[in-house]
Each structure stands twice: as structure tokens, then as C-alpha cells.
C-alpha positions in Angstrom: -25.6 -17.2 2.3 -23.9 -16.4 -1.0 -23.0 -19.6 -2.9 -21.4 -20.2 -6.3 -22.8 -23.3 -8.1 -20.7 -25.7 -10.2 -22.4 -24.6 -13.4 -21.4 -21.0 -12.8 -17.8 -22.1 -12.2 -17.8 -24.2 -15.4 -19.3 -21.3 -17.4 -16.7 -18.8 -16.1 -13.8 -21.2 -16.6 -15.0 -22.4 -20.0 -15.6 -18.9 -21.3 -12.1 -17.8 -20.3 -10.5 -20.8 -22.0 -12.5 -20.3 -25.2 -11.6 -16.6 -25.5 -7.9 -17.2 -24.6 -7.7 -20.0 -27.2 -9.4 -18.0 -29.9 -7.2 -15.0 -29.2 -4.1 -17.2 -29.2 -5.0 -18.4 -32.6 -5.4 -14.8 -33.7 -9.0 -15.2 -34.8 -11.1 -12.2 -35.6 -14.0 -11.5 -33.2 -12.4 -14.0 -30.8 -14.8 -13.0 -27.9 -17.6 -14.7 -29.9 -16.0 -18.1 -28.9 -16.7 -17.3 -25.3 -20.3 -16.3 -26.0 -20.9 -19.7 -27.8 -19.4 -21.5 -24.8 -21.8 -19.7 -22.4 -24.8 -20.6 -24.5 -23.8 -24.3 -24.8 -23.2 -25.1 -21.2 -26.4 -26.7 -19.9 -27.6 -28.4 -16.7 -27.1 -31.9 -18.2 -24.7 -33.6 -20.6 -27.6 -34.6 -23.0 -29.0 -31.0 -23.1 -25.5 -29.6 -23.7 -24.9 -32.1 -26.6 -28.3 -31.2 -28.1 -27.7 -27.5 -27.8 -24.2 -27.8 -29.3 -25.5 -29.8 -32.3 -28.3 -27.3 -32.9 -25.8 -24.4 -32.9 -23.3 -26.1 -35.1 -26.1 -26.9 -37.6 -27.6 -23.5 -37.5 -24.3 -21.7 -37.8 -23.3 -23.8 -40.8 -26.6 -23.0 -42.5 -26.1 -19.3 -41.6 -22.7 -19.2 -43.4 -24.2 -20.8 -46.5 -27.2 -18.5 -46.6 -25.0 -15.5 -45.9 -22.8 -16.3 -48.9 -25.8 -16.8 -51.2 -27.7 -13.6 -50.1 -24.8 -11.2 -49.5 -22.5 -12.3 -52.4 -25.4 -13.3 -54.7 -27.5 -10.1 -54.1 -25.8 -7.3 -52.2 -24.6 -6.1 -48.7 -27.6 -4.1 -47.5 -29.7 -4.1 -44.3 -32.7 -5.1 -46.3 -30.9 -8.3 -47.4 -30.3 -9.2 -43.7 -34.1 -9.1 -43.1 -34.7 -11.1 -46.3 -32.1 -13.7 -45.2 -33.6 -14.1 -41.7 -37.1 -14.6 -43.3 -35.6 -17.7 -45.0 -33.1 -18.7 -42.3 -35.3 -18.8 -39.2 -38.0 -21.1 -40.7 -35.3 -23.4 -42.0 -33.9 -23.8 -38.5 -37.4 -24.5 -37.2 -37.9 -27.2 -39.8 -34.5 -28.7 -38.9 -35.2 -28.4 -35.1 -32.1 -26.2 -34.6 -33.9 -23.1 -33.2 -31.4 -23.0 -30.2 -28.8 -21.9 -32.7 -30.6 -18.8 -34.0 -29.0 -16.3 -31.7 -25.5 -17.6 -32.3 -26.1 -17.7 -36.0 -27.2 -14.1 -36.1 -23.9 -13.1 -34.6 -22.1 -15.0 -37.3 -24.3 -13.4 -40.0 -23.4 -10.0 -38.7 -19.7 -10.9 -38.8 -20.0 -11.9 -42.4 -22.1 -8.8 -43.3 -19.7 -6.3 -41.8 -16.8 -7.9 -43.6 -18.4 -6.9 -46.9 -16.5 -9.7 -48.6 -17.0 -13.4 -47.7 -13.7 -15.3 -48.3 -12.6 -18.8 -47.5 -10.3 -17.3 -44.8 -13.3 -15.6 -43.2 -15.5 -18.7 -43.3 -12.6 -20.6 -41.7 -12.4 -18.0 -39.0 -16.1 -18.3 -38.2 -16.0 -22.1 -38.2 -13.0 -22.0 -35.8 -14.9 -19.7 -33.4 -17.9 -22.1 -33.5 -15.7 -25.2 -33.0 -13.8 -23.7 -30.1 -16.9 -22.4 -28.4 -18.8 -25.7 -28.7 -15.8 -27.9 -28.0 -14.8 -26.1 -24.8 -18.4 -26.2 -23.6 -18.7 -30.0 -24.2 -15.4 -30.5 -22.4 -16.6 -28.5 -19.4 -19.8 -30.4 -19.3 -18.0 -33.8 -19.1 -18.0 -33.2 -15.3 -21.3 -33.5 -13.6 -21.5 -33.9 -9.8 -23.2 -37.1 -8.5 -26.8 -36.6 -7.5 -26.9 -39.9 -5.6 -26.7 -38.4 -2.1 -29.4 -35.9 -2.8 -31.7 -38.5 -4.4 -31.1 -40.8 -1.5 -32.1 -38.0 0.9 -35.3 -37.4 -1.0 -36.0 -41.2 -0.9 -35.6 -41.2 2.9 -37.8 -38.2 3.4 -40.5 -39.7 1.2 -40.3 -43.0 3.1 -40.7 -41.2 6.4 -43.7 -39.2 5.1 -45.4 -42.3 3.9 -45.0 -43.9 7.3 -46.4 -40.8 8.9 -49.4 -40.8 6.6 -50.2 -44.5 7.3 -49.8 -43.8 11.0 -52.3 -40.9 10.9 -54.8 -43.1 9.0 -54.4 -45.9 11.6 -55.0 -43.4 14.4 -58.1 -42.0 12.7 -59.6 -45.5 12.3 -59.2 -46.1 16.0 -60.1 -42.7 17.2 -62.3 -40.6 14.9 -61.9 -37.6 17.2 -58.3 -37.3 16.1 -57.6 -34.2 14.0 -55.2 -34.4 11.0 -54.5 -31.5 8.7 -53.0 -33.7 5.9 -49.8 -31.7 5.6 -47.8 -34.9 5.1 -49.6 -35.6 1.9 -49.0 -32.1 0.5 -45.3 -32.2 1.5 -44.9 -35.7 0.1 -46.3 -34.6 -3.3 -43.9 -31.7 -3.4 -40.9 -33.9 -2.5 -41.8 -36.4 -5.2 -42.2 -33.7 -7.8 -38.8 -32.2 -6.9 -37.2 -35.6 -6.7 -38.5 -36.7 -10.1 -37.0 -33.5 -11.7 -33.6 -34.3 -10.1 -33.7 -37.9 -11.1 -34.5 -37.0 -14.7 -31.5 -34.7 -14.7 -29.4 -37.7 -13.5 -30.8 -39.7 -16.4 -29.8 -37.0 -18.9 -26.3 -37.1 -17.6 -25.9 -40.7 -18.9 -26.1 -41.1 -22.6 -26.7 -44.8 -22.5 -29.2 -44.8 -19.7 -32.9 -44.3 -20.5 -34.1 -44.4 -16.9 -32.6 -45.1 -13.5 -33.6 -46.7 -10.2 -34.5 -43.5 -8.5 -36.7 -42.2 -11.3 -38.7 -45.4 -11.3 -38.9 -45.4 -7.5 -40.3 -41.8 -7.5 -42.8 -42.6 -10.2 -44.1 -45.6 -8.2 -44.3 -43.5 -5.1 -46.3 -40.9 -7.0 -48.8 -43.5 -8.1 -49.0 -44.8 -4.6 -49.7 -41.4 -3.2 -52.5 -40.9 -5.7 -54.1 -44.2 -4.6 -53.9 -43.1 -0.9 -55.6 -39.8 -1.8 -58.4 -41.6 -3.6 -58.9 -44.0 -0.6 -59.1 -41.3 2.1 -62.8 -40.4 1.4 -63.6 -44.1 1.7 -61.8 -44.3 5.0 -63.5 -41.3 6.5 -66.9 -42.9 5.4 -66.3 -45.9 7.7 -68.8 -45.9 10.5 -67.7 -46.0 14.1 -69.8 -49.1 14.8 -68.1 -51.1 12.1 -65.7 -53.5 14.0 -63.7 -54.2 10.8 -62.2 -50.7 11.1 -59.8 -52.2 13.7 -58.7 -54.9 11.2 -58.1 -52.2 8.6 -56.1 -50.1 11.2 -53.9 -53.2 11.9 -53.3 -53.6 8.2 -52.4 -49.9 7.8 -50.0 -50.2 10.7 -48.2 -53.0 8.9 -47.9 -50.8 5.8 -46.3 -48.1 7.8 -43.5 -50.3 9.1 
């Protein structure tokens, strides 16, 4: 079934607003504001903020370098290559590599003008500010993940109960056959749940970790322990009466 996600809606709406605003302000190359907005809308608030800062920093450096190279040397394709040889390593050092693509667009704008003026620099800065600003505003809304995380938690709890139940039955009746699918499925659920919980963490700037993320990490450790104990359980001999005591203990864990 065809479904449009919230990020797609935010990207479409934000791009439209950015282009309309830049066009209203009669900026040259106004569509570039929309491109910057598309690039800055991310899956979490924290990633969007990091991306926006990287692009702002990289674009500012690009404007400075463009003025130095084009006005200081000449407007020639060879100079563009020379500029990039210096610019790209600089962004790597400053950890602003996400802004390289956006900055190259700005560099080409300045190159094609054949004359860098304060008005032109102001135009490019406005494009950057509008594109980044609209993206940040769009990313203020992030849908709550609590319901999905709660659902993951419930499924994992049920799977743990099923795993303990199978172990209990095996201890009582070694002829019982178990394919272990609950363990594989639980590992997949925990992995997916941790990814979603981490997204939730990155949507809160003052929160380093949350309840769900801690819960899924604990469950991950517990599953590892269960997997390590399975060979020991299968090694228990049929004549050992203590296996029934262990089975009773496992039954209590499953409740």
C-alpha cells in the first residue's frame, strides 16, 4: 500500500516555503534555498541541527575561499579545481564534510557572477539562512515513538516468556523439539527497537538516554546470557533429578 511518511511531507512543505520566501525576497538563484532545505531535513532533530551547522560553516568558508581565489587570482575552471583542493581538506579538518555539496553550489554561483560583491555575498548568505532556517523549523515536529517502542517492548517480553517456556519443557521432556526461532526473532526485535529508541534520544537535545533504550540494552545482554546457557542446559543428563528444580525456576522466570 502506498504511504507518504511524515519526513516526505516535511521535505515537500519546507522546500516549497523556502523557495517561495527566497523568490519573494527577489534573491538570485532562489531555488537553491529549497535544495538546502532538502539536504538539512533529517530523521532526528539532533542530526538536522548537526547537518545545518556543518552546511553553514562550510558555506561560509566557501564564500571566503571563493573571494580569495577568484578575486585574488582569476576566474578560470583551473582555479575552481585549485580552490576545491584546499576547501575540501579544510571541511574535513573542521568536521563539516556534510556541507561540501551545498558549498560547491555556492562556489559555482560566485564563479559564474565573475565579480564578487557585498550584494552577491549577502544574496548567498540569505539563501543559506533561509534554507537552513526553514529546515530547522520543519524538524521541530517529530512524531512520538512511545507507542511503537511500547509495542516492541511487549513483543520482546512475550518472546522471552516463550523462550523460558521452551527451556522448561525441554528439561522435563528431552524428546521435545524446538527450532529456537523465538531467539532469532527476539534478537531482530531488540536490534530494531534499539535503533528506534536511539532516534527518540536524538529528538531530545537534553536527554542522553531514555528508559526504552536502557531497557532494550538490558534485554540484549539477557538474551546473550540465555544463548550462552543453552549448551549447558542441553548437557544436563536425564537421570539428574535437579533438572526438575531448574525447570521450576525457569517457569518462574517466564511469568
